[in-house]
All heavy atoms as a GROMACS GRO file, in nm:
protein
  601
    1MET      N    1   0.229   1.150   1.673
    1MET     CA    2   0.147   1.030   1.685
    1MET      C    3   0.122   0.974   1.544
    1MET      O    4   0.082   1.049   1.455
    1MET     CB    5   0.017   1.065   1.755
    1MET     CG    6  -0.081   0.951   1.760
    1MET     SD    7  -0.206   0.980   1.886
    1MET     CE    8  -0.178   0.836   1.983
    2PRO      N    9   0.146   0.843   1.525
    2PRO     CA   10   0.125   0.783   1.392
    2PRO      C   11  -0.020   0.796   1.346
    2PRO      O   12  -0.113   0.791   1.426
    2PRO     CB   13   0.162   0.636   1.412
    2PRO     CG   14   0.249   0.634   1.533
    2PRO     CD   15   0.200   0.747   1.620
    3GLN      N   16  -0.036   0.812   1.217
    3GLN     CA   17  -0.170   0.823   1.160
    3GLN      C   18  -0.196   0.705   1.067
    3GLN      O   19  -0.104   0.639   1.021
    3GLN     CB   20  -0.186   0.955   1.086
    3GLN     CG   21  -0.090   0.978   0.972
    3GLN     CD   22  -0.112   1.111   0.903
    3GLN    OE1   23  -0.222   1.161   0.898
    3GLN    NE2   24  -0.006   1.168   0.849
    4THR      N   25  -0.324   0.681   1.042
    4THR     CA   26  -0.365   0.577   0.948
    4THR      C   27  -0.434   0.645   0.830
    4THR      O   28  -0.526   0.723   0.848
    4THR     CB   29  -0.462   0.477   1.015
    4THR    OG1   30  -0.394   0.416   1.124
    4THR    CG2   31  -0.507   0.370   0.917
    5ILE      N   32  -0.385   0.614   0.710
    5ILE     CA   33  -0.436   0.675   0.587
    5ILE      C   34  -0.493   0.563   0.499
    5ILE      O   35  -0.439   0.453   0.495
    5ILE     CB   36  -0.322   0.746   0.511
    5ILE    CG1   37  -0.258   0.854   0.597
    5ILE    CG2   38  -0.368   0.801   0.377
    5ILE    CD1   39  -0.351   0.966   0.636
    6THR      N   40  -0.600   0.594   0.428
    6THR     CA   41  -0.661   0.500   0.335
    6THR      C   42  -0.642   0.552   0.193
    6THR      O   43  -0.662   0.670   0.167
    6THR     CB   44  -0.811   0.483   0.365
    6THR    OG1   45  -0.826   0.436   0.499
    6THR    CG2   46  -0.876   0.384   0.270
    7LEU      N   47  -0.603   0.461   0.103
    7LEU     CA   48  -0.584   0.495  -0.038
    7LEU      C   49  -0.678   0.409  -0.121
    7LEU      O   50  -0.675   0.286  -0.112
    7LEU     CB   51  -0.439   0.468  -0.079
    7LEU     CG   52  -0.407   0.480  -0.228
    7LEU    CD1   53  -0.432   0.623  -0.278
    7LEU    CD2   54  -0.265   0.438  -0.255
    8ASP      N   55  -0.762   0.472  -0.202
    8ASP     CA   56  -0.852   0.400  -0.291
    8ASP      C   57  -0.786   0.389  -0.428
    8ASP      O   58  -0.778   0.486  -0.502
    8ASP     CB   59  -0.985   0.474  -0.301
    8ASP     CG   60  -1.089   0.398  -0.383
    8ASP    OD1   61  -1.055   0.294  -0.445
    8ASP    OD2   62  -1.205   0.442  -0.384
    9ALA      N   63  -0.736   0.270  -0.459
    9ALA     CA   64  -0.672   0.244  -0.588
    9ALA      C   65  -0.757   0.145  -0.669
    9ALA      O   66  -0.705   0.075  -0.756
    9ALA     CB   67  -0.531   0.191  -0.568
   10ARG      N   68  -0.887   0.142  -0.641
   10ARG     CA   69  -0.976   0.053  -0.714
   10ARG      C   70  -0.984   0.097  -0.860
   10ARG      O   71  -0.973   0.215  -0.891
   10ARG     CB   72  -1.116   0.056  -0.653
   10ARG     CG   73  -1.123  -0.002  -0.514
   10ARG     CD   74  -1.266   0.012  -0.460
   10ARG     NE   75  -1.275  -0.028  -0.323
   10ARG     CZ   76  -1.301   0.054  -0.222
   10ARG    NH1   77  -1.319   0.183  -0.244
   10ARG    NH2   78  -1.308   0.009  -0.099
   11ARG      N   79  -1.004   0.000  -0.947
   11ARG     CA   80  -1.021   0.020  -1.091
   11ARG      C   81  -0.894   0.071  -1.159
   11ARG      O   82  -0.899   0.118  -1.272
   11ARG     CB   83  -1.141   0.109  -1.123
   11ARG     CG   84  -1.273   0.046  -1.083
   11ARG     CD   85  -1.392   0.135  -1.102
   11ARG     NE   86  -1.392   0.254  -1.019
   11ARG     CZ   87  -1.422   0.257  -0.890
   11ARG    NH1   88  -1.453   0.147  -0.826
   11ARG    NH2   89  -1.420   0.370  -0.823
   12LEU      N   90  -0.781   0.068  -1.089
   12LEU     CA   91  -0.653   0.103  -1.150
   12LEU      C   92  -0.577  -0.025  -1.181
   12LEU      O   93  -0.576  -0.118  -1.100
   12LEU     CB   94  -0.569   0.189  -1.055
   12LEU     CG   95  -0.628   0.323  -1.015
   12LEU    CD1   96  -0.536   0.392  -0.915
   12LEU    CD2   97  -0.652   0.411  -1.136
   13LEU      N   98  -0.516  -0.030  -1.298
   13LEU     CA   99  -0.439  -0.147  -1.338
   13LEU      C  100  -0.291  -0.121  -1.321
   13LEU      O  101  -0.245  -0.007  -1.324
   13LEU     CB  102  -0.472  -0.184  -1.483
   13LEU     CG  103  -0.618  -0.220  -1.510
   13LEU    CD1  104  -0.639  -0.245  -1.659
   13LEU    CD2  105  -0.659  -0.341  -1.429
   14CYS      N  106  -0.216  -0.228  -1.308
   14CYS     CA  107  -0.072  -0.224  -1.292
   14CYS      C  108  -0.011  -0.136  -1.402
   14CYS      O  109  -0.052  -0.147  -1.518
   14CYS     CB  110  -0.016  -0.366  -1.301
   14CYS     SG  111   0.160  -0.376  -1.272
   15PRO      N  112   0.079  -0.049  -1.368
   15PRO     CA  113   0.148  -0.030  -1.239
   15PRO      C  114   0.088   0.080  -1.153
   15PRO      O  115   0.148   0.121  -1.054
   15PRO     CB  116   0.290   0.008  -1.282
   15PRO     CG  117   0.265   0.095  -1.403
   15PRO     CD  118   0.147   0.028  -1.474
   16LEU      N  119  -0.030   0.131  -1.187
   16LEU     CA  120  -0.084   0.248  -1.117
   16LEU      C  121  -0.106   0.228  -0.967
   16LEU      O  122  -0.078   0.321  -0.890
   16LEU     CB  123  -0.213   0.295  -1.185
   16LEU     CG  124  -0.190   0.364  -1.319
   16LEU    CD1  125  -0.322   0.399  -1.386
   16LEU    CD2  126  -0.104   0.488  -1.303
   17PRO      N  127  -0.153   0.111  -0.919
   17PRO     CA  128  -0.165   0.099  -0.772
   17PRO      C  129  -0.032   0.121  -0.700
   17PRO      O  130  -0.027   0.190  -0.597
   17PRO     CB  131  -0.219  -0.043  -0.752
   17PRO     CG  132  -0.296  -0.071  -0.878
   17PRO     CD  133  -0.214  -0.004  -0.986
   18VAL      N  134   0.076   0.066  -0.753
   18VAL     CA  135   0.207   0.082  -0.690
   18VAL      C  136   0.251   0.229  -0.697
   18VAL      O  137   0.304   0.283  -0.599
   18VAL     CB  138   0.312  -0.010  -0.755
   18VAL    CG1  139   0.450   0.019  -0.700
   18VAL    CG2  140   0.276  -0.155  -0.734
   19ILE      N  141   0.228   0.293  -0.809
   19ILE     CA  142   0.265   0.434  -0.823
   19ILE      C  143   0.189   0.520  -0.722
   19ILE      O  144   0.246   0.607  -0.656
   19ILE     CB  145   0.241   0.482  -0.968
   19ILE    CG1  146   0.340   0.414  -1.062
   19ILE    CG2  147   0.251   0.635  -0.977
   19ILE    CD1  148   0.311   0.434  -1.208
   20ARG      N  149   0.060   0.494  -0.706
   20ARG     CA  150  -0.020   0.571  -0.610
   20ARG      C  151   0.026   0.545  -0.467
   20ARG      O  152   0.029   0.636  -0.385
   20ARG     CB  153  -0.168   0.537  -0.625
   20ARG     CG  154  -0.225   0.576  -0.759
   20ARG     CD  155  -0.244   0.728  -0.771
   20ARG     NE  156  -0.267   0.770  -0.908
   20ARG     CZ  157  -0.384   0.766  -0.969
   20ARG    NH1  158  -0.490   0.722  -0.909
   20ARG    NH2  159  -0.394   0.809  -1.094
   21VAL      N  160   0.062   0.420  -0.436
   21VAL     CA  161   0.114   0.388  -0.303
   21VAL      C  162   0.243   0.468  -0.280
   21VAL      O  163   0.260   0.530  -0.176
   21VAL     CB  164   0.139   0.236  -0.288
   21VAL    CG1  165   0.225   0.206  -0.166
   21VAL    CG2  166   0.007   0.162  -0.279
   22GLN      N  167   0.333   0.468  -0.378
   22GLN     CA  168   0.459   0.540  -0.364
   22GLN      C  169   0.433   0.689  -0.342
   22GLN      O  170   0.494   0.751  -0.254
   22GLN     CB  171   0.544   0.519  -0.489
   22GLN     CG  172   0.677   0.591  -0.482
   22GLN     CD  173   0.765   0.564  -0.602
   22GLN    OE1  174   0.729   0.488  -0.691
   22GLN    NE2  175   0.880   0.625  -0.606
   23GLN      N  176   0.345   0.748  -0.420
   23GLN     CA  177   0.315   0.891  -0.407
   23GLN      C  178   0.256   0.922  -0.269
   23GLN      O  179   0.288   1.026  -0.210
   23GLN     CB  180   0.218   0.935  -0.516
   23GLN     CG  181   0.278   0.933  -0.654
   23GLN     CD  182   0.174   0.953  -0.763
   23GLN    OE1  183   0.055   0.928  -0.745
   23GLN    NE2  184   0.220   0.998  -0.880
   24THR      N  185   0.172   0.835  -0.219
   24THR     CA  186   0.109   0.858  -0.089
   24THR      C  187   0.210   0.843   0.024
   24THR      O  188   0.215   0.926   0.116
   24THR     CB  189  -0.009   0.761  -0.070
   24THR    OG1  190  -0.103   0.780  -0.177
   24THR    CG2  191  -0.079   0.786   0.063
   25ILE      N  192   0.292   0.738   0.018
   25ILE     CA  193   0.390   0.714   0.124
   25ILE      C  194   0.491   0.828   0.133
   25ILE      O  195   0.538   0.860   0.242
   25ILE     CB  196   0.457   0.576   0.106
   25ILE    CG1  197   0.361   0.469   0.155
   25ILE    CG2  198   0.591   0.568   0.180
   25ILE    CD1  199   0.412   0.327   0.149
   26GLU      N  200   0.521   0.893   0.022
   26GLU     CA  201   0.613   1.007   0.025
   26GLU      C  202   0.562   1.120   0.115
   26GLU      O  203   0.640   1.202   0.163
   26GLU     CB  204   0.636   1.061  -0.117
   26GLU     CG  205   0.720   0.970  -0.202
   26GLU     CD  206   0.729   1.015  -0.348
   26GLU    OE1  207   0.662   1.114  -0.386
   26GLU    OE2  208   0.803   0.950  -0.423
   27GLN      N  209   0.431   1.124   0.138
   27GLN     CA  210   0.370   1.229   0.220
   27GLN      C  211   0.355   1.187   0.367
   27GLN      O  212   0.308   1.266   0.448
   27GLN     CB  213   0.230   1.263   0.165
   27GLN     CG  214   0.228   1.298   0.018
   27GLN     CD  215   0.319   1.414  -0.017
   27GLN    OE1  216   0.317   1.517   0.050
   27GLN    NE2  217   0.398   1.398  -0.121
   28LEU      N  218   0.392   1.062   0.399
   28LEU     CA  219   0.371   1.009   0.534
   28LEU      C  220   0.501   1.001   0.612
   28LEU      O  221   0.610   1.009   0.555
   28LEU     CB  222   0.306   0.869   0.525
   28LEU     CG  223   0.172   0.864   0.451
   28LEU    CD1  224   0.122   0.720   0.444
   28LEU    CD2  225   0.069   0.954   0.520
   29ALA      N  226   0.488   0.983   0.742
   29ALA     CA  227   0.604   0.971   0.831
   29ALA      C  228   0.624   0.825   0.869
   29ALA      O  229   0.529   0.744   0.865
   29ALA     CB  230   0.581   1.055   0.956
   30ALA      N  231   0.746   0.792   0.908
   30ALA     CA  232   0.776   0.657   0.955
   30ALA      C  233   0.681   0.624   1.071
   30ALA      O  234   0.656   0.707   1.158
   30ALA     CB  235   0.920   0.648   1.000
   31GLY      N  236   0.627   0.503   1.067
   31GLY     CA  237   0.533   0.458   1.170
   31GLY      C  238   0.388   0.473   1.131
   31GLY      O  239   0.300   0.410   1.191
   32ASP      N  240   0.359   0.557   1.031
   32ASP     CA  241   0.221   0.570   0.983
   32ASP      C  242   0.178   0.441   0.915
   32ASP      O  243   0.262   0.362   0.869
   32ASP     CB  244   0.208   0.685   0.883
   32ASP     CG  245   0.220   0.822   0.948
   32ASP    OD1  246   0.216   0.831   1.072
   32ASP    OD2  247   0.234   0.921   0.873
   33THR      N  248   0.048   0.420   0.906
   33THR     CA  249  -0.008   0.303   0.841
   33THR      C  250  -0.086   0.347   0.718
   33THR      O  251  -0.163   0.443   0.724
   33THR     CB  252  -0.103   0.227   0.937
   33THR    OG1  253  -0.028   0.186   1.052
   33THR    CG2  254  -0.162   0.104   0.869
   34LEU      N  255  -0.066   0.275   0.608
   34LEU     CA  256  -0.138   0.300   0.484
   34LEU      C  257  -0.218   0.175   0.450
   34LEU      O  258  -0.162   0.066   0.440
   34LEU     CB  259  -0.042   0.333   0.370
   34LEU     CG  260  -0.105   0.350   0.231
   34LEU    CD1  261  -0.201   0.469   0.230
   34LEU    CD2  262   0.002   0.366   0.125
   35THR      N  263  -0.349   0.191   0.434
   35THR     CA  264  -0.435   0.081   0.391
   35THR      C  265  -0.481   0.112   0.249
   35THR      O  266  -0.538   0.217   0.223
   35THR     CB  267  -0.556   0.066   0.485
   35THR    OG1  268  -0.507   0.042   0.617
   35THR    CG2  269  -0.644  -0.050   0.442
   36VAL      N  270  -0.453   0.018   0.159
   36VAL     CA  271  -0.480   0.036   0.017
   36VAL      C  272  -0.592  -0.058  -0.026
   36VAL      O  273  -0.587  -0.178   0.002
   36VAL     CB  274  -0.354   0.006  -0.068
   36VAL    CG1  275  -0.378   0.041  -0.213
   36VAL    CG2  276  -0.233   0.078  -0.013
   37TYR      N  277  -0.690  -0.004  -0.095
   37TYR     CA  278  -0.800  -0.084  -0.153
   37TYR      C  279  -0.778  -0.091  -0.303
   37TYR      O  280  -0.770   0.013  -0.370
   37TYR     CB  281  -0.935  -0.020  -0.123
   37TYR     CG  282  -0.974  -0.031   0.022
   37TYR    CD1  283  -0.923   0.057   0.116
   37TYR    CD2  284  -1.059  -0.132   0.065
   37TYR    CE1  285  -0.957   0.046   0.250
   37TYR    CE2  286  -1.093  -0.144   0.199
   37TYR     CZ  287  -1.042  -0.054   0.290
   37TYR     OH  288  -1.075  -0.067   0.423
   38CYS      N  289  -0.764  -0.213  -0.357
   38CYS     CA  290  -0.737  -0.234  -0.500
   38CYS      C  291  -0.837  -0.334  -0.556
   38CYS      O  292  -0.895  -0.415  -0.482
   38CYS     CB  293  -0.597  -0.292  -0.520
   38CYS     SG  294  -0.464  -0.196  -0.450
   39THR      N  295  -0.851  -0.332  -0.688
   39THR     CA  296  -0.928  -0.436  -0.757
   39THR      C  297  -0.842  -0.515  -0.853
   39THR      O  298  -0.887  -0.615  -0.908
   39THR     CB  299  -1.048  -0.374  -0.833
   39THR    OG1  300  -1.002  -0.264  -0.911
   39THR    CG2  301  -1.156  -0.327  -0.736
   40ASP      N  302  -0.718  -0.472  -0.874
   40ASP     CA  303  -0.624  -0.544  -0.960
   40ASP      C  304  -0.558  -0.655  -0.878
   40ASP      O  305  -0.487  -0.626  -0.782
   40ASP     CB  306  -0.519  -0.447  -1.013
   40ASP     CG  307  -0.415  -0.514  -1.104
   40ASP    OD1  308  -0.425  -0.636  -1.127
   40ASP    OD2  309  -0.325  -0.443  -1.150
   41PRO      N  310  -0.580  -0.783  -0.912
   41PRO     CA  311  -0.522  -0.891  -0.832
   41PRO      C  312  -0.370  -0.888  -0.828
   41PRO      O  313  -0.309  -0.937  -0.732
   41PRO     CB  314  -0.573  -1.019  -0.899
   41PRO     CG  315  -0.625  -0.980  -1.031
   41PRO     CD  316  -0.658  -0.833  -1.025
   42GLY      N  317  -0.306  -0.828  -0.927
   42GLY     CA  318  -0.160  -0.818  -0.927
   42GLY      C  319  -0.108  -0.733  -0.812
   42GLY      O  320   0.007  -0.749  -0.770
   43ALA      N  321  -0.192  -0.646  -0.758
   43ALA     CA  322  -0.150  -0.559  -0.648
   43ALA      C  323  -0.115  -0.640  -0.524
   43ALA      O  324  -0.031  -0.597  -0.444
   43ALA     CB  325  -0.259  -0.458  -0.616
   44LEU      N  326  -0.177  -0.756  -0.507
   44LEU     CA  327  -0.147  -0.839  -0.389
   44LEU      C  328  -0.001  -0.884  -0.388
   44LEU      O  329   0.054  -0.912  -0.281
   44LEU     CB  330  -0.238  -0.963  -0.385
   44LEU     CG  331  -0.377  -0.942  -0.330
   44LEU    CD1  332  -0.458  -1.070  -0.339
   44LEU    CD2  333  -0.374  -0.891  -0.187
   45HIS      N  334   0.061  -0.891  -0.502
   45HIS     CA  335   0.203  -0.926  -0.511
   45HIS      C  336   0.288  -0.800  -0.526
   45HIS      O  337   0.390  -0.784  -0.459
   45HIS     CB  338   0.228  -1.020  -0.629
   45HIS     CG  339   0.373  -1.049  -0.648
   45HIS    ND1  340   0.453  -0.974  -0.733
   45HIS    CD2  341   0.454  -1.140  -0.593
   45HIS    CE1  342   0.576  -1.020  -0.728
   45HIS    NE2  343   0.580  -1.121  -0.644
   46ASP      N  344   0.245  -0.710  -0.615
   46ASP     CA  345   0.328  -0.595  -0.651
   46ASP      C  346   0.348  -0.496  -0.536
   46ASP      O  347   0.459  -0.448  -0.515
   46ASP     CB  348   0.267  -0.521  -0.770
   46ASP     CG  349   0.264  -0.606  -0.896
   46ASP    OD1  350   0.334  -0.708  -0.900
   46ASP    OD2  351   0.190  -0.570  -0.989
   47VAL      N  352   0.241  -0.463  -0.464
   47VAL     CA  353   0.253  -0.364  -0.357
   47VAL      C  354   0.341  -0.416  -0.243
   47VAL      O  355   0.433  -0.345  -0.200
   47VAL     CB  356   0.114  -0.318  -0.307
   47VAL    CG1  357   0.125  -0.233  -0.182
   47VAL    CG2  358   0.040  -0.241  -0.418
   48PRO      N  359   0.319  -0.539  -0.192
   48PRO     CA  360   0.410  -0.588  -0.087
   48PRO      C  361   0.556  -0.599  -0.133
   48PRO      O  362   0.648  -0.570  -0.056
   48PRO     CB  363   0.353  -0.726  -0.052
   48PRO     CG  364   0.208  -0.715  -0.085
   48PRO     CD  365   0.204  -0.628  -0.208
   49ALA      N  366   0.578  -0.639  -0.259
   49ALA     CA  367   0.715  -0.649  -0.310
   49ALA      C  368   0.780  -0.510  -0.314
   49ALA      O  369   0.895  -0.493  -0.272
   49ALA     CB  370   0.716  -0.712  -0.449
   50TRP      N  371   0.707  -0.410  -0.362
   50TRP     CA  372   0.759  -0.274  -0.365
   50TRP      C  373   0.789  -0.226  -0.223
   50TRP      O  374   0.895  -0.166  -0.197
   50TRP     CB  375   0.658  -0.180  -0.432
   50TRP     CG  376   0.702  -0.038  -0.429
   50TRP    CD1  377   0.780   0.026  -0.521
   50TRP    CD2  378   0.676   0.057  -0.325
   50TRP    NE1  379   0.802   0.156  -0.480
   50TRP    CE2  380   0.740   0.176  -0.361
   50TRP    CE3  381   0.604   0.052  -0.207
   50TRP    CZ2  382   0.734   0.291  -0.281
   50TRP    CZ3  383   0.599   0.165  -0.126
   50TRP    CH2  384   0.664   0.283  -0.165
   51ALA      N  385   0.697  -0.252  -0.131
   51ALA     CA  386   0.714  -0.209   0.008
   51ALA      C  387   0.839  -0.270   0.070
   51ALA      O  388   0.917  -0.201   0.137
   51ALA     CB  389   0.590  -0.245   0.090
   52ARG      N  390   0.858  -0.399   0.050
   52ARG     CA  391   0.974  -0.469   0.106
   52ARG      C  392   1.105  -0.408   0.054
   52ARG      O  393   1.197  -0.381   0.129
   52ARG     CB  394   0.966  -0.618   0.074
   52ARG     CG  395   1.075  -0.702   0.134
   52ARG     CD  396   1.055  -0.851   0.106
   52ARG     NE  397   1.047  -0.882  -0.037
   52ARG     CZ  398   0.935  -0.914  -0.102
   52ARG    NH1  399   0.819  -0.920  -0.039
   52ARG    NH2  400   0.937  -0.940  -0.231
   53ILE      N  401   1.109  -0.382  -0.076
   53ILE     CA  402   1.229  -0.325  -0.138
   53ILE      C  403   1.260  -0.186  -0.081
   53ILE      O  404   1.377  -0.149  -0.066
   53ILE     CB  405   1.212  -0.317  -0.292
   53ILE    CG1  406   1.214  -0.458  -0.350
   53ILE    CG2  407   1.317  -0.229  -0.356
   53ILE    CD1  408   1.167  -0.465  -0.494
   54HIS      N  409   1.157  -0.111  -0.046
   54HIS     CA  410   1.175   0.027   0.000
   54HIS      C  411   1.171   0.043   0.152
   54HIS      O  412   1.162   0.156   0.202
   54HIS     CB  413   1.072   0.117  -0.068
   54HIS     CG  414   1.096   0.130  -0.215
   54HIS    ND1  415   1.191   0.214  -0.268
   54HIS    CD2  416   1.044   0.064  -0.321
   54HIS    CE1  417   1.194   0.203  -0.398
   54HIS    NE2  418   1.105   0.111  -0.434
   55GLY      N  419   1.175  -0.068   0.226
   55GLY     CA  420   1.187  -0.061   0.370
   55GLY      C  421   1.059  -0.042   0.448
   55GLY      O  422   1.062  -0.003   0.565
   56HIS      N  423   0.946  -0.072   0.386
   56HIS     CA  424   0.817  -0.063   0.455
   56HIS      C  425   0.773  -0.204   0.494
   56HIS      O  426   0.822  -0.303   0.439
   56HIS     CB  427   0.713   0.004   0.365
   56HIS     CG  428   0.762   0.134   0.308
   56HIS    ND1  429   0.793   0.244   0.387
   56HIS    CD2  430   0.792   0.171   0.181
   56HIS    CE1  431   0.837   0.342   0.310
   56HIS    NE2  432   0.837   0.300   0.184
   57THR      N  433   0.680  -0.215   0.589
   57THR     CA  434   0.640  -0.344   0.643
   57THR      C  435   0.497  -0.378   0.603
   57THR      O  436   0.406  -0.296   0.622
   57THR     CB  437   0.650  -0.342   0.797
   57THR    OG1  438   0.783  -0.307   0.833
   57THR    CG2  439   0.615  -0.477   0.856
   58LEU      N  440   0.478  -0.498   0.550
   58LEU     CA  441   0.344  -0.548   0.520
   58LEU      C  442   0.279  -0.590   0.652
   58LEU      O  443   0.332  -0.676   0.723
   58LEU     CB  444   0.351  -0.667   0.424
   58LEU     CG  445   0.217  -0.734   0.393
   58LEU    CD1  446   0.127  -0.641   0.314
   58LEU    CD2  447   0.240  -0.864   0.318
   59LEU      N  448   0.166  -0.530   0.686
   59LEU     CA  449   0.094  -0.565   0.807
   59LEU      C  450  -0.014  -0.668   0.780
   59LEU      O  451  -0.039  -0.756   0.862
   59LEU     CB  452   0.030  -0.440   0.870
   59LEU     CG  453   0.126  -0.330   0.912
   59LEU    CD1  454   0.049  -0.209   0.962
   59LEU    CD2  455   0.223  -0.381   1.019
   60ASP      N  456  -0.078  -0.657   0.663
   60ASP     CA  457  -0.189  -0.747   0.631
   60ASP      C  458  -0.221  -0.736   0.483
   60ASP      O  459  -0.205  -0.629   0.422
   60ASP     CB  460  -0.313  -0.709   0.714
   60ASP     CG  461  -0.431  -0.801   0.688
   60ASP    OD1  462  -0.413  -0.924   0.697
   60ASP    OD2  463  -0.541  -0.751   0.658
   61SER      N  464  -0.268  -0.845   0.425
   61SER     CA  465  -0.327  -0.841   0.291
   61SER      C  466  -0.434  -0.948   0.287
   61SER      O  467  -0.412  -1.060   0.331
   61SER     CB  468  -0.221  -0.863   0.182
   61SER     OG  469  -0.170  -0.993   0.187
   62HIS      N  470  -0.550  -0.907   0.239
   62HIS     CA  471  -0.661  -1.002   0.230
   62HIS      C  472  -0.762  -0.953   0.125
   62HIS      O  473  -0.748  -0.844   0.070
   62HIS     CB  474  -0.728  -1.021   0.366
   62HIS     CG  475  -0.795  -0.897   0.420
   62HIS    ND1  476  -0.725  -0.796   0.484
   62HIS    CD2  477  -0.923  -0.857   0.417
   62HIS    CE1  478  -0.810  -0.702   0.520
   62HIS    NE2  479  -0.930  -0.736   0.480
   63THR      N  480  -0.859  -1.038   0.100
   63THR     CA  481  -0.963  -1.009   0.002
   63THR      C  482  -1.097  -0.992   0.072
   63THR      O  483  -1.129  -1.068   0.164
   63THR     CB  484  -0.973  -1.125  -0.099
   63THR    OG1  485  -0.844  -1.145  -0.158
   63THR    CG2  486  -1.073  -1.096  -0.208
   64GLU      N  487  -1.172  -0.891   0.031
   64GLU     CA  488  -1.309  -0.872   0.077
   64GLU      C  489  -1.394  -0.848  -0.047
   64GLU      O  490  -1.384  -0.743  -0.109
   64GLU     CB  491  -1.320  -0.751   0.170
   64GLU     CG  492  -1.266  -0.775   0.309
   64GLU     CD  493  -1.287  -0.655   0.401
   64GLU    OE1  494  -1.368  -0.566   0.369
   64GLU    OE2  495  -1.220  -0.651   0.505
   65GLY      N  496  -1.472  -0.948  -0.083
   65GLY     CA  497  -1.550  -0.937  -0.206
   65GLY      C  498  -1.459  -0.923  -0.325
   65GLY      O  499  -1.371  -1.006  -0.348
   66ARG      N  500  -1.474  -0.815  -0.400
   66ARG     CA  501  -1.389  -0.789  -0.516
   66ARG      C  502  -1.268  -0.702  -0.484
   66ARG      O  503  -1.189  -0.670  -0.572
   66ARG     CB  504  -1.471  -0.722  -0.626
   66ARG     CG  505  -1.578  -0.813  -0.681
   66ARG     CD  506  -1.652  -0.746  -0.792
   66ARG     NE  507  -1.751  -0.837  -0.846
   66ARG     CZ  508  -1.825  -0.812  -0.950
   66ARG    NH1  509  -1.813  -0.697  -1.014
   66ARG    NH2  510  -1.912  -0.900  -0.992
   67ASP      N  511  -1.257  -0.660  -0.359
   67ASP     CA  512  -1.147  -0.572  -0.319
   67ASP      C  513  -1.032  -0.653  -0.261
   67ASP      O  514  -1.051  -0.748  -0.186
   67ASP     CB  515  -1.193  -0.471  -0.214
   67ASP     CG  516  -1.288  -0.367  -0.269
   67ASP    OD1  517  -1.293  -0.350  -0.392
   67ASP    OD2  518  -1.357  -0.303  -0.188
   68TYR      N  519  -0.911  -0.608  -0.294
   68TYR     CA  520  -0.788  -0.659  -0.233
   68TYR      C  521  -0.740  -0.548  -0.140
   68TYR      O  522  -0.725  -0.434  -0.184
   68TYR     CB  523  -0.684  -0.691  -0.339
   68TYR     CG  524  -0.736  -0.790  -0.441
   68TYR    CD1  525  -0.780  -0.747  -0.565
   68TYR    CD2  526  -0.743  -0.925  -0.411
   68TYR    CE1  527  -0.830  -0.836  -0.658
   68TYR    CE2  528  -0.793  -1.016  -0.504
   68TYR     CZ  529  -0.836  -0.971  -0.627
   68TYR     OH  530  -0.886  -1.060  -0.718
   69ILE      N  531  -0.722  -0.582  -0.014
   69ILE     CA  532  -0.688  -0.481   0.087
   69ILE      C  533  -0.548  -0.511   0.142
   69ILE      O  534  -0.521  -0.621   0.187
   69ILE     CB  535  -0.793  -0.479   0.199
   69ILE    CG1  536  -0.930  -0.453   0.136
   69ILE    CG2  537  -0.757  -0.374   0.304
   69ILE    CD1  538  -1.046  -0.480   0.227
   70ILE      N  539  -0.463  -0.412   0.134
   70ILE     CA  540  -0.323  -0.426   0.175
   70ILE      C  541  -0.292  -0.316   0.275
   70ILE      O  542  -0.315  -0.198   0.248
   70ILE     CB  543  -0.230  -0.414   0.052
   70ILE    CG1  544  -0.269  -0.516  -0.054
   70ILE    CG2  545  -0.085  -0.429   0.094
   70ILE    CD1  546  -0.217  -0.485  -0.192
   71SER      N  547  -0.238  -0.356   0.390
   71SER     CA  548  -0.199  -0.259   0.492
   71SER      C  549  -0.047  -0.261   0.510
   71SER      O  550   0.012  -0.367   0.525
   71SER     CB  551  -0.267  -0.290   0.626
   71SER     OG  552  -0.405  -0.271   0.616
   72LEU      N  553   0.011  -0.141   0.507
   72LEU     CA  554   0.155  -0.126   0.519
   72LEU      C  555   0.187  -0.030   0.634
   72LEU      O  556   0.112   0.065   0.658
   72LEU     CB  557   0.213  -0.064   0.392
   72LEU     CG  558   0.187  -0.133   0.260
   72LEU    CD1  559   0.236  -0.046   0.146
   72LEU    CD2  560   0.254  -0.269   0.257
   73GLN      N  561   0.299  -0.056   0.699
   73GLN     CA  562   0.352   0.041   0.795
   73GLN      C  563   0.472   0.107   0.727
   73GLN      O  564   0.561   0.040   0.675
   73GLN     CB  565   0.396  -0.026   0.925
   73GLN     CG  566   0.443   0.078   1.026
   73GLN     CD  567   0.471   0.016   1.160
   73GLN    OE1  568   0.526  -0.093   1.167
   73GLN    NE2  569   0.432   0.085   1.266
   74VAL      N  570   0.470   0.239   0.729
   74VAL     CA  571   0.575   0.316   0.663
   74VAL      C  572   0.704   0.303   0.742
   74VAL      O  573   0.707   0.318   0.865
   74VAL     CB  574   0.534   0.465   0.652
   74VAL    CG1  575   0.644   0.546   0.586
   74VAL    CG2  576   0.403   0.478   0.575
   75GLY      N  577   0.812   0.272   0.670
   75GLY     CA  578   0.943   0.260   0.732
   75GLY      C  579   1.019   0.391   0.725
   75GLY      O  580   0.967   0.494   0.679
   76THR      N  581   1.142   0.387   0.768
   76THR     CA  582   1.228   0.505   0.765
   76THR      C  583   1.280   0.526   0.623
   76THR      O  584   1.327   0.431   0.562
   76THR     CB  585   1.347   0.485   0.861
   76THR    OG1  586   1.295   0.455   0.990
   76THR    CG2  587   1.432   0.608   0.868
   77PRO      N  588   1.271   0.646   0.571
   77PRO     CA  589   1.323   0.670   0.435
   77PRO      C  590   1.471   0.636   0.426
   77PRO      O  591   1.546   0.659   0.520
   77PRO     CB  592   1.302   0.822   0.416
   77PRO     CG  593   1.200   0.860   0.516
   77PRO     CD  594   1.216   0.765   0.631
   78THR      N  595   1.508   0.579   0.311
   78THR     CA  596   1.648   0.541   0.293
   78THR      C  597   1.718   0.640   0.202
   78THR      O  598   1.658   0.707   0.124
   78THR     CB  599   1.660   0.399   0.233
   78THR    OG1  600   1.586   0.395   0.111
   78THR    CG2  601   1.609   0.296   0.330
   0.00000   0.00000   0.00000
């Protein structure tokens, strides 16, 4: 059964949010969902771009206060 994981990447600057996403996704299975909380505005572009390149799906990205929240569905490893 797919699981939903939350990653707190607040107060990390580029490229650390993307690195943390990569490290976390390596531990997940295809179909799992990862929700990332960031404060670096560059993450809104960098994380979805990284996900697309690596076969993962962007489910949502939005802002809540000072947080940028990005949800990804893990794809099949290539």
